[in-house]
N, C-alpha and C positions, 0 to 999 in steps of 0.2 A: 478522387477518393478523399473522404474527410479525414483530416489529421487527428490523431488522438491527443488528449491533454498532455500525456507524457512526452509525445513527440514535439508538441509545441513548446513545452518547457525545456526541452533539450536543445532545440534548434532556433527557437523564436527570438532569443536575445540577439543572436548574430543577424537574423533576418531584420530585426529592428534597426541595427546599425546600417545595414546595406540599403534597405528600402524605405525607411521612415526618417530617421534623423541621426546621422553619424556623430554630430557634435554633442548631442545629449548623452550618447553612450560614452564618448571620450571624456566628457566632463565628469560623469559618474565614476568612471575608472580612475581618473586623476585624483578626484576628491576622496576616493575610498568609500563611496556610498555602498551600502548593501544592495547589490545589483541582481544577483541570480537567486531571486526569491521564488520558492517552489511550493511552499505549504503555508497554511495558517493553523494556528493552535491557540485556543482560548483567547481569541481576539488579537493575538500577536502574529507576526510574520516569522517564517523560518526559511533560512537559505540552504543551499546545497550542502553546506558543511554542518548543518544542524544548529546554527546559532539562532536563538530567538531574538526578535527585534521588536521593540516597542515603538510604534509609529505615532509621532506627535504632529502630523501634518494637519489633522482636523477634519478630513473628509469622512473618517471612519469613527464617528462619535459613539457607535455601539460596538466597536471592535470589528476587525476584519471577519467577514463571512459569519455574521451573527446568526446563530442557529434558528432563532425565531423568524427572522426575515427570510433566511434561506428556505425554511419550511413553508412559509406563506407562498413564496414564488413557486416552489415545487408543487404545492397543492393546487395552485392555479393551473399549472401546466398539465396536471393530470385530469383536468376537466376538458370539455369540448367547447367552452365559452369562446366567442370571438375575441380577438385581441384588438381588432380595428373595425370601426363602424363607418361604412361609406357615406351614410347620411350626415356624419359628424355629430350625431346625437349619441354621445358616448356615456353610458351609465357609470363607468368607472371614473371618468373625469368628473362627472356630476357628484358622485358620492364623495370623492376626495375634496372637491371644492367646498361642498357643504361642511365637511368636517373641519377643514382649515379655517373657513370663515367663522364658524361657530366657536372654534377654539380661541380665536382672537377676540371674540366679543364685540367686534366692530365692523369688519369688512364683509362685503356681500357679493363679491364677484371675484372669480379667479381665471387666470389664463395660464396654461401650462406649456413648457418647452423642455429642452434637454439640459441647458447650461445656464449659469448665472448671467453670462453675457447676453443670451437671448432674452432673459427677463428684463435686463436693462433696455434692450431695444424696444421691447413691448411698452415699457414705461415712457420712453422718449416719444414714441408714436402716439400714445394715448394723450400725453401732455400737450403735444402740438395740435392734435385733432380737437381737443376740448377748448384750449385757450386761443387757438389760431395765432399764436405768437411764435417768433423764430428762435429765440435764444434759449439755450440750456447751459446751466452753470454747474461746475463741479469744483472740488477743492484741490489745492496744491497737494501733491503726493497721493492723489487718489488712485485706486485700482478698481476699474469697473468692467474689465473684460477686453477681449481681443477681436471682436467683430467690428465692422467698419464704423458704426455709430458709437459704440461704447469705447473704442480705443481713442476716439477724439476727446473723450472725457478724462483720459489718463494723463498723468503728469508728464511733461516733456521728457523725452529720453528714448530708450530702446524700444519700449512697447508702443510708442506713438509716432516718433519722428519719421521713420522710414516710409510711412503710409500716407503722408500729406499729398495733396490737400485734403483736409478733413471735412466732415459734414459742416456746412456753413452754420454759423450761429453758436458754435460751442466755444466756451472759454472757461478759464480757471479763476478762482478767487484765492487770495492768501488764506492759509489755514488760520481759523480763529479770529479773523479781522472783521468785527461787526460793522465798523464804519464803511468799509468797502462793500460789504454785503448790502447795507442800507442804501448806499448811493446807486449801486447797480440795479437793485430791484425798483427803485423809485422811477426809473425810466419807463416802466410799464410795458416793456417788450420781452419779458422773461417768461417762458413757458414753464420751466421747472428748475429747481435746484436739487441736484442729486448728491447725497452724502452717505458716508458710512458712519454709523454710530461710533465705531472704533476703526481707525485706519490700520488694518492688519499689515498689508504690504508697505504701508507708509511709515512703519516703525512702531506699531501697537500704540497709536496715538488716539486717545478718546476725545471726542468733542467735549468742550467745557460746558457746564450747565448754563452759563451765561450765553454761550453761542447757540446752544439748543433753544433757549428761550427766545433769542432774537430770530432764529430761523423760523420758529413756529409763528411768531407774531408778524414778522415782516412778509413772509410768503402769503399768509392769509390776507394781510392788509392790501397787498398789491396783486392779488389774484393769481399767484404763481403756484404750481404744484410743488409740494415738498415730497421728494422720493427718498425713502430710506432703503439703501442697498444693504440688506441684512443677509446676504449670501454667506458671509463669514460669522456674523454675530447672532443670527436668528436661530430658532428652534432649540432654545435652552442653553446655548453656548455661554451666555453671560450670566446665567443664573435666573433668567426670566425667559418666558416663551419667545417674546420679542424684546430686543433691547429698547426699541422705540415705544413700547407700550406705556411707559410712564412719562413720556414727554408731555408738555403742556397741551398739545393737541396731536391727534393721530395724523401721520402723513397721508397724502392722497394715495400713494402707492407704497407698498412694502414688497421687497424682492427676496425670495428664498431659493436655496439650491443646496449644494454640498450634500449634507447627510439627509436631506428630505427623502431620498431613495434608499436610505438605510446603508449607504456605502456600497450597495450592490448594483443598483441601476441608476442611470442618469435621469434626473427630473428637476425642473425648476418651476417656480411659480411667481406670478405677479398678482398680488392681492390689491383690490381697490374697492370702491363703492359702486353699486350697480348703476346709480344715476349718472356717474361719470362715464362708465362703459357705454351706457345707452346714448349719452350725448355724442360720443365719438362714433359709435358703430350702429346706432339704433334707428337710422333714418329709413332704411328699407332693407329688403332681403339681400341686395347686392352689397351694401356697406357692412352688413352683419359679418361678412367674411373678408373684410378689407385687410385684416391682419390675421394670419393663421400659419400653421405649419402642419405638414402631413400627419406626423405621429404625435401631435400634441396630446398629452394625457392618455397614451395608449394603455391598454388594460394592465399589462404586466408591471409597468413602472408604477402605476397607481396602487396596485396590490402591495408592492414593496413599500411605498410611502405609507399606506395604511398600517402595515406591520411596524414601521418605524414610529409612527405616532402612538401605536399601542404601547411601545416601550417608553415613550417620552411622557411619563406621568408627572404630575405636579411634585410628587415625592422625589423623583429623580432630578428634576430641575432644582429643587431645594438642596439636594445633595451636591449638585454641580456648584451652586453658589457657595455653600459652606466649605466644601473641599477645596475650591479654588482660592478662597481667602486663606486657608491654612497653607496651601501650596506656595502661594506668593510670599507669605510671611516667612515660611521656612527657607525659601530661596534667598530672600533678603538677609536673613540672619546668617545663613551659611556663607554667603559670598561677600558681605559688606566689608570685610577686612582686606580683600584682595585689591591691589592697585589697578587692575584692568576693569574692575566692576564699577558701574555708575549707579544703576537703579533697576528695580523690577516694577513694571507697570502692567495693568490689565484689569480684567473683570471676569468673574466666574472662572471657567477653565480656559481662559486666555491669559497667557503670561508672556511678557516681553522682557528678556534680559538685555539691558542696554550696556554695551561695553565701550570702554575707552580705547582709542587707537594705540597700537603697539608702536614703539619708537625704533625697534631693532631693524636695521636695513635688510637683514637676512630674512625677515618675515614679511617683506613687501612683495607685491606682484611683480615689480621690476626684477627682483632677485630670482623669481620663478620664471622669468622670460615672458611675462604677460604684460608688456608695456601699455597695451590698450586698456588695461584695467587699473592703471596706476592711480586713478582718482578714487578708487574704491578701497575701503579698509579691509584688511585680511583677517582680523582677529575673530570675527564671527564664524567665518568659514573654517578657520583653523580649529576652533572649538568644536564645530560640527564634525570635522574629520576625527578628532579625538573621541567624540561621543559615538560615532558610527562603530568604532572598534569595541565599544563597551555595550553595544546592543541597543542603541537609541537612534532613531531616525529623526533628526532635528533639521531646522531650516533657518536661514536668515531671511529677513524681510526683503521683498523684491526691490523696493525703492530705497532701502536703508540697510546695508549689509553689516552695520555695527550692532544690529538688534537681532537676537535669537528669538524666533517666534515659536511658542510652545502651545499646542492645542491638544491635550491628552484626550483619550476616549473617556466618555462619561462613566464607563464601567470599571475604570482602573481602580485598583485597591490603594488605600492610603499608604500602605507599606511600599508599594511600587513607586509612588511619588517620592516618598522619603528616600528610597534607594537612589532614584535619579538625582535628587538634591545632593546626596553624598558624592555621587560620581561627578556631577557638574562642578562641585567644589574641588575635587581632586584634579580634574582636567584643566580647569581654569588656573589653578595654582601652578600646574606644570607650565602653562604658557607664560604666566607671570615670571617664573624663574628663568625663562629664556629671554625675557625682554631687557 
């Protein structure tokens, strides 16, 4: 018998603990994260106690359960259109691919999957198939996903180390080191360099203009793919449709995901040039499907993506850029006098609050009985804990827990951002008084 939504929301949280991942549930409980969320209202979340929660994770750029995207999916489900096409000639994927390529003004081919990690895998295979070279480079503190190929591009640590040996030929470059980049590419055996325009999990670290210029020039000179992983920065997040669109040259591949499905359905995309796709997969009918997945670009997820792109107007992207500048300036002004504050960095509606470590022994992981995390700073998580109670779902960066990563929805009101700034000041000041 099919369980009702009400029954799932009543019992499913404990089912997750028992059958999916008990440590995630325990972590959320210890940290005081808003856990038992059962409703959405005006783009925000609501828990069982009626508290409204503003989600700053970034996947819900148009707000939770955006009514326009929900309506588009509902309208599709009321038709008798196929969702999957056994010939793989999929009009929904074709329509979305055309729209994305035309919106970029440059790319002419798209491959669809479900997650950003899968888009990374598609780019790795394309680069190797075209160049016939073995090596793929990423940057220190990169985050590119958790499938087998992409996790080899991750910075050493929890997300990478347990799964060795990794795909041969993957290695890391020091962040921002142009000399090492030049020496490595000069060997002529590099298929691709995969970079994030801004390393979100790495601490909200943007690539410098000098490094971007070197990347563009050196990869082109040595015949290597430049791959822009814009899973976090693309689709308006930085105040441009693509963060890489103003680079000296366009990357061979750009990768999209997160809010491409409107926050409602999972979809990712690898955009490239048709001539590169044909060089890799255009030899014959057999090679044409050498890289595929069963539900690539299925109808319903493409409908959701179309609805998201309807909302992502040039006017909205301009608003993201302007509101982001105001938000970061307001945070800097409000927090700059506090001793635990270092700086705010970011672009568009991406903000990273960089915090200094607390010196108080009672605020260490050792004091909380978590000796295996003793190398990690606590101040970011403590601030998150305080903000949870005030109705804000915030996160530290996966590779740098001293940085609070904020990615508000594009539809958030300026007054709501100003309210968050006041609350962040109050809660960080509380922690400073404990230190």
